[in-house]
N, C-alpha and C positions, 0 to 999 in steps of 0.2 A: 092663696088657695080658697076654693069654695067650701061651704060648710059640709058638703058631701065628702070632700077630700079630708077635712079634719076629722070627720066621723070615722072614716076608714082607718086613719092613723091612730086615733084614740081607741078604736075598737081592738086593733091589733095589740096595742099596749095593754089594755085591760085583760085580754085573753092570756098573754104570757105571764102577767103578774099573778093571776089566779093559779096558773099551772105551777109557777115557782113556789108559791105559798104551800101548795099541796105536797111538795117534796120534802119539806123540812122535817117531817116525822120519821123519815127514813135515815137521817144522818145521825148516827149514834156512835161512830168510832172514827179514828183517824183514817183508816182504810176507806171508810165511806166518804169522808170529806175529800180525800186525795184522789181516789180511783174508783168511786162508785162500787167498792168492794168487789171489783172484777165480775160484774154481773151484766155487762152490756153486750147485746147481740150485734151482728154485722151490719144490719140495716140502720139501726140507731147510730152506730159508730160512723158509717159512711156518710150519712146525711148530716148528722150533727157536727162532726169534725170538719166536713166540707164547708158548711156555712160559718163555722168558727174561723176558718181560714180566709173567708171572704168578708172582711170587715168593710165598713163604709170607706175607710181609707184605701182599701185595696180596690174597691170599685172606682174611686176617684183617681187612683193611680192608673188603672186601666183606661179611664177616660183620657188621661194625659197621653198614654202610650198610643192608643188607637187613633186619637186625633192627629197624631204625628205620623203614624205608620199604617193605620187602617188594616185592611185585609192582608197587607204584606207582612204584618206582625203575626197574623194567624198562620200564614204560610211558613215562615221560618220557625214558628213555634211547633209546627207539625213534626219537625225532626226529633222532638223530645217524646212524642207519643209512644212509640214502641218501647222506649227505655223506661218510661213511667209504668207501662204495662208489665214489663219484666220485673220491675221493683215490686209491684203489687202482687203479681201472680206467684212469684218466688218467695214472697214473705221476707225479702231482703231487709235486714236489720230488725224489722217489726217482729218477726217470728222469734228470733233468738232473744230479743229484748223482753218479750212477754214470758219466755221460758225462765228468765232470771227471777221473775216475780218481784222485781223492785218497784218502788213507788215513784221514784224520780230518777232521771238520767244520772245525776251526780251520785246517787246511792250506788248505782252500777260502777261509777268511777272509783268509789272506795273499795268495793268488792274486787274489782279488777286490778287496781293500782295501789292506792293508799288513801288514808284519811286526809292527809295534808293536801293531796291532789284533789280530793273531793271538794275540800273547802275552796281551793283555788279555782276549780272548774265552776263551782257554785257562784263564787264572786264574779267571775268573768261572764258567765251566762246571765246572771242577774244584772250586772252593769250594762252589758251590751243590750240586754232585753228592755230594760226600762228607758234607756236612751232612745232605742228604736220605737218603743211604745209611746214615748213622750209626745210625739206629734199626732197620735191617733185622735185624741179628743179635738184638737185644733182643726184637722181636716174634716172630720165629721161635723163639728159644730158649724164650720163655715158653709158646708153643703146645705144644712138646714136653714141657715140664715139667708143665703142667697136663693135657695129653692123656694122657700116660703115667703120671701120678700119682706123679711123682718128688718126694720130700719136700725142702723147703728146708733149707739149712744156713747160717744167718746168721753172719757174722763181722764184727767191728768193726775198721776200719782207723784209727780215731781221728778222721779228718776225714769219714768216711762209713762206712756199713754196707753190705756186699755179701752176696749169696747165692752160696755156693760151688757149689751144684748148678747154678744158673742160669749162672754163669760157665763151668763145665766143659762144659755143653751147647753154649754158644756157641763155645767153643774147639775142640771136636771138629768141629762143623759147618763152621766157618771153615777149619780145617786141611784138610778134605777138598776144599772149594771151591778153596782156594789150591793144593793139589797138582795138581788138574786143570789150572788155568791155567798153572802152571809147566811141566807136562809137554809141552803141545802148543800153548799160546797159543790163538788163535782157532780153530784146527783142532780142538783138544780140546774147546773150548767148544761149537762148533757141532754136533759129532758126539754128545757126551754129552747136550746139550740136546735133540737130536732123539730119542734113545733115551728120555729122560725124558718128552718131550712125547708120544710115541706111547703109552708106558705110562700116562701120566696121562689121556689121552683115553679109553682102555679102562676105567680105574678109575672115572672120573667117570660113564661110561655105566652101570656096574654099580651104583654108589651111587644114581644117579638112579632106576634101575629098582626098587631095593630100597625107597626112600622112597615112590615113586609107587604101587607095586603090592603091597608086602608089609608095610611097617611101620605105616602110618597109613591110615585111611579118610579120603578127601578131605573128607567132611562134618564129620568130627571136627576136621580142621585149620581148616576155615572157622569152626567154633564158637570155636576158640581165638583166631582173629584178631579176634573181637569185643572182646577185652580191650584192643586198641589204642585210643588216644584218638580221639575222633570226627573231629577234623580232621587226623589222621595215619594214615589207613586203610592197611592192608597190602595191600589188593586193589582199592580203589576210588580211582583217581587224581583223581576229581572232589572227593574229600575228603582231599587230601594237603597242603594249603597250610600246615598246622602242623607238618609233618615237619621236625625239627631238622637243619639244614645241607643236607639232600638233597631239597629241593623242586625244582620245575621250573626255577628260576633257576640252580641248580647245573649242570644239563645244558645250559642255554642258553649259559652261559659256556664250558662244555666244548666246545660246538659251534664257537664262534668260535675257541677255542684249537686245536682239531683241525686247522683249515685253516691258521691262521697259523703254528703251531708244529710242523707236520709234519716229523718227523725232527730237530727242534731239541734235544730232550732227548737227552743223549749217553750215557745209561746202557747202551744196547745198541748203541753206535755201531760196534762191531766187525762187526756184521751189515750196516751200510750199504754197504760196498764189497765184500762177499763174492761178489756175484752174477756169474755167468759173462758176462752181457751186461746192458745197461740193460733190455731186454725181460724177462729172467729176474727182475730186481729188481722190475719192475712186477708180474709174475705172482705173485711171492712175496707181495706185498701182497694180491692177490686170494685166494690160498690162506689168508692170515691172516684174511680176512673170514669164511670158512666154518669154519675150524678150531675156534673156541670155541663152536660151536652147542650141543653137549652140555654142555661145561664150564660155561657161564654158567647154564644151567637147573639143572644139578646143584647148583651153589653156592647158588642161591636156594632150592631144595628142602631142602637140608641146613639152611639157616638157619631156614626156616619150620618144619621138623620140630623143631628145637631150641626154637623159640618155642612150638610146640604142647606139647612135653614139659614146659616150665616153666610154662605158663599154663592148660592144660586140667585140669579136676578129675579126670579119669580117671587121670592120671599123677601126681597129687599125692604119693602114697607113694613111687613110684619116683624122683621128682625131689628127694627130701629130701637125698640124698647130694650131688647137684650144688649145691643151694642152700647146703649147709653149706660146701662148698669156696669158693663165691663170697662168702659172708659173711666168710670168712677173708682176703679180699684187701682191704687197707686203702685202696689208691688207687682212686678212682672211675674214672679213666681206664683203668687196667689191668683193672679188673673189667669195664668195658664192652667192652674188647678181647677178653677171654677168656670171656665169657658163653656164646657159641655153642660154643667149644672144650670147655668143661667139660660142657655139656649133651650134646654128641655123644659124649664119652667115656663117658657113662652110658647112652646109648640105642642105640648101634650094637652089633651082636653080634660075637662072636669071628670073626676073618677079615676082616670089613669094617673093624674097628678098625685092623688091620694094613695094610689096603689104603689107608685114608685117611692113616695115618702115612707110608706109602711115597710117596703122592702129595705130601704136604707136604714130605717130605725131598727129593723131586725138585724141587719148586717152590723150596725154599730154596737148594739147590746150584746149580740152573740159573740163578737170578737172581744169586746171589753170585759165581759164577765169571765170568759175563758182566760184571757191574758192576766187579768187581776188575780184570778185563782192561781195561775201558773207561777207568775213572778213572785207573788206574795208567799206561796208555798215554798218556792226554791230558796228564798232568803232564810226561812226558818229551818227547813229540812236539810239544806245543803251548806248553809253558812253558820247560822247561829247555834244550832244544836250540836253539830260536830265540833265547833270551837269549844262549846261548853264541856263536852265529853273529854276533849283533849286537855283542857285546863284542869278539870277535876281529877283526871288520871284514872277514872273508872268508867264503866259502861252502864251506870244506873240511869234508866230513862226517867223523864219527868212524868207526872200524872197525866192521864188522858184529858182531863178537864183543862189543865193548864196548857197542854199542847194545843187543844182546839182554840183556846183563847188567844194564844200567841199567833196562830195562823190567821185569825180574823184581824188582829191588830196590824199584822204585817200587810195584809191585803188593803186595809184602810190607808196605811202609809203609802203604798204604791199609788192608790187613787189620788191622794193629795199631791204627790210628786208630779204625776203626769198632767194634773190640772194646772199646776203652776208652770211647768215646763211649756205646755201648749200656750199658756197665756203670754209668756215673755220671749220664747225662742223665735229667732228669725230664720226661717228655712230658706236655703239658697239653691236647692237642687230639685229635680223631679223626684216624686215620691219613691219610685222604684230604685232610683240611684241612691237615695238616702238610705233605703233598706239595705242595699248592697254594702254601703260604706259602714254603717253601724254594725251590720252583721259580721263584718270582717274581724272585729275584736274577738269574737267567739268562734264563728264558723270557719275562719281561716285555718284553724287547726283542730277543732273539735271532731270533725268527721274522721280524722285519722285515729283519734283516741277511741272513738266509738267502734268504727269498723275494724280497726286493728285489735281492739279489746274483745270483740265478739267473734272474730274469725281467724285471728292469728295468735297462736299460743306463745309465740316468741316475742310479742310486743312487751316492752318492759316499762317500769316506772321512770327510770332515767330517760328513756326514749320519749315518753309522752311529755315529761317536763321540758325537755329540750325543744320539742315541737311547739309546745304551748308558749313558751317564752319567746321563741323566734316569731311566732305568729302575732304575739302581742306587740313586739317591736315594729313589725311591718305594718300593722294596723294603725299604730300611733303615727308612724311616718306618713301613711296614706291620708289620714285625717288632717295632718298638718298641711301637706302640700295642696290638699283640696280646698281648705278654708283659709289658707294663708299663701295663696299662689303668688301674689305680688312679691312677698318677701323671698320665697323660694326661687322665683324667676330672676330676681336681682342677684341672688347668690350664684345661680348658674351662669348668668351673664358675666359676672366678675371672674368666675372660675375658668370659663372657656368661651370666649366670644364666638367661636366657630360653631357652637351649638345652635346659633340663631340662623344659620344658613341651611335651611331645610333641604333645598335642592341638591346640595353637595353631599350631605351625609345621611340622608334618609330619616332623620329624626322627626318626630311630630312637630307641628308648628308651636313654638314656645312663646310667640309674641302676643298671644291673645290674652283676654282678661280672665279666662277660666283655664283650669288645668286641662291640657289636651288629652290626658289619659283618664277616662271616666272610671267611676268607682267599681264597675263590673270587671274591668281589666285588672285593676289593682287587686281585687278579690281573687281572681284567677291565679295571679303570681303568688299570692300569699298561700293559697292551697297547695300549689305545686312545690314551693320551697319547703314548707313545713312537713310535707309528706316525705321528702328526701331525708330531712333531719330525723324524723321519727324512725324510719327504717334503718338508717345507718347507725344511729346511737343505740337502738334496740339490739342490733346484731353485735355491736361492740360490747355491750354491757350485759347481755343475756347469759344465763347459766342453764337452769332447768326450765323446761316449758311449763306454762301455767296449767293448773288443773281445770280445764274447760268443762268437764262433765259435772263437777260439783257446782260450778257457777250456773250452768244451764239446767241443773236438776235432771241429768240424764243417767242412764245405767242404774247403779246402786243408789244414786242420790235422787231418783225420780220421785215426784210428788203429784204428778197429774197424768197417770196412765202408763208412764214408763216407756212409751214408744220412741224408738230412735228415728228421727226424721231423715228423709233422704237428703243427699248432698248434691252439689253441682247442678248441672242442667236438668237432672231428674226432678229437682224441686219444682220445675214448671209443669210437671205432669199432674193430672187429676188422680187422686187415690181414693181409698175407701172412706176417707173423711168427708168427701164431697157429697152433700145431699143433692137432690134433683135441682133445686133452685140455684145451688152453688154452680152446678154444671152449666145451667142456662146462662148465668151471669158471666161465667168464665168464657164460654164460646162467643157470647155477644160482644164482650170486650175485645176478644181476639179478632173477630171478623171486622168490626168497626175500625179498630186501630190499624190492622194490617192493610185494609183497603185504602184508608187515607194516606198511610205511609207509602204505599206502592205508587199512588198518584204523585205524591211529593217527590219521590226518588226519580221517577221517569221524567217528569217535566223539568225538574231542577237540572238533571244531566243534560237534557236537550238544550236549555237556554244558557247554561254555564259552560259546558264542554263544547257543544257544537255551535253555540252563538246564534241559535234560531230565536227570533223575537216573535212571539205569538200575537202581540198587539193587545191593546187595552180592550178591544171588543171581545176577544176570546176570554180574557180574564173576567170581564164583566158578566158574561154568561155563566162561567164556571162558578163564580162566587154566588150568583143567584141560586143555582141549584144546590150548592153546598148549604146555604142558609135555609132553603126550603127543606132539604133532607134532614138536617140536624134539628130543626124546630119540630117537624112532624114526628120524626123518630124519637126525639127526646121527650115528646109528650107521652108516648107509650111507656118509656122508661120511668118517668116521674110517677105515673100511676102505680107501677110495679113497686118502686122503692117506698112510696108513701104507705101502701098497704103492708109491705113487709115491716116497715118501721113501727106501725101501729101495733102489729103483732109482737114485735120485740119489746115495745114499751110495756105491754101487759106482762110479759115474762120478767122484765126488769123489776117491776114493782112486786111481783109475786116472790121472786128470789130474795129481794131486799127485806121482805117481811119475814122470811124464813131463815136467812143465813145466820150462822153462829159467829158472832164477832170475836176476834182475837186481839186483845189489848196490846200484845207484843208486836202485832203487825203494823208498825208505825214508821218504818224506814230506818230504824236503828241497825247499825252494822257492828258486829263483834268478831274480831279475829278474821276478818275477810268474809264473814257470812252474815246473812240477815238474822236478826235476833229471833224472828218468828220461826225460821228453819231450825235454829239450835234448840229452841224450846220444844219443837215438834219431835226432834230426835231424842231429847231428854225424857219425854213422856211416852215415847214409843208409838206416837201417832203419826200417820201420814195423811196429809190433806190431798185426797185424790179427786175431789169433786171439781166441777167447773166453776164454782162460785164460792168456795170456802166452807161448805157444809161438810161435816165429818161423815165418813162412810159407816 
């Protein structure tokens, strides 16, 4: 990279370091550290939570997916759009979770089920999370090593060989992320993530405009796409059945999981309880539906630009340098991960190289500080402290100072673990497939525990235990057959040789080197089976229904206004809580989503049911106008969200400077209720404000 590129990258680093340092004075309690004392507005939530979910590893994962599937992946992903909008507009899970006023998801598990199950859920969430998190530094570190052209420095440790350059990059990036989390907890995380999210939105807009209007002619890109296999088209979804791992079935499973596992994954759980009100939490999800408009299109365009650069004859000479670098990567998995990265490093001009590097730095840090905070907090809040209370036999909490110190030590431990895991673990799958496989340990059953616990008063503790243990057994089996397929294949062959005759019995091809059933399909079956177990055992073991009003602070238990929210489909309607900007965001989300979904439904029916092939020429024109519309329309949206976020930041700092801290608001549960709620009842006080101030 040129010195101009390094200046952009270092400038971005300096800005967010200063911002993080300024937040430390607001972190004075456990509720501050864990949930920004419930003072965050919808724009800050929508932008910050969005960039927290878009880590450097996620971008590289999208690089892998779109390099194989291109716009066909965008097409099949469109089936999820209206359902994501329904989840956001209805406040599905998010609204009721915020009503519980818990600080972590496993705290909810104790209030709804039992302390023992909270500990189990905390352990499984933590274990699944840190294994999943374990490859984040590796993927991000390799991106910067290959993108910046930093040479390897291999060193043998006797039992393994490591690259000191790679290790140093990871160490620097993790240290910055760790420092942010230490300084201000969730307050520092949410503020720095917002700044990085606002910057990334602008940068993605610039990169998309460059690819679309200045770097490549669209017809040239379409010519390059013809190099893709006939049944794995990059632009024609009717010819995408042969796309490895990312065909329509991948997105169908994702659709089911999006509903069931809404908020189940705990990587960004610090954001779950940050909203000023349940309505603000709901609107934060709506903002999150509009925020990635430019981002998603920009990533696809960058990937397809890299594909064009490597496959079109016009760029054969320019691409030699990139091909030489790729040829030098011995691991097929790592080469697949870094193909787009290396190509972009050779095709982007000075200035835009630095801009993309700054975006990836923001993506790396925003996800790592969020995940470090979440997994470190979960270990203390949902594993260690509940075990301590159970062993002691009483509910005496630890001092706030000790509590904060334990949280920071735990976060440091997570950072050390993921550094070592990334340094020595050998990844064998696409990133998104690895996510699906590791997530199964927890997500295969957690959605039923959460949705059942929030919406079904008949869900029982025996039911959730049965579902969780079933899900754990299925996930261990899935992990084994994925990573030890040779052993399992030999067992199947000895058990029944007829299984190898695919044409006669319709089974998948078992003769290959990889498991023929990918992690996403294994994930689906785990969710389905555990759901059946949860419902059946709950019905068999249930007696009296659970007191939902007390848990959700409704009726006589109300602490935040006491309004009874609407139920069912009426939850999708706008009510008196919607301000003018809420209504504009709502309508804009509705129009955009339904328009895209209508086109998806009509054309999909035509080419699947009636067998009409529109041809690549039609799809090429369609995708050009789609890219143009989303980039220009998204540019307007990002201005709106950035301005709203700046306003929310001012309110956040104002409220944090005024809020009355409650030392008992630390996640402790006594007799199925939060300790803070019990103390409020004992003193005759009701916390009816939106941020914790007493009326």
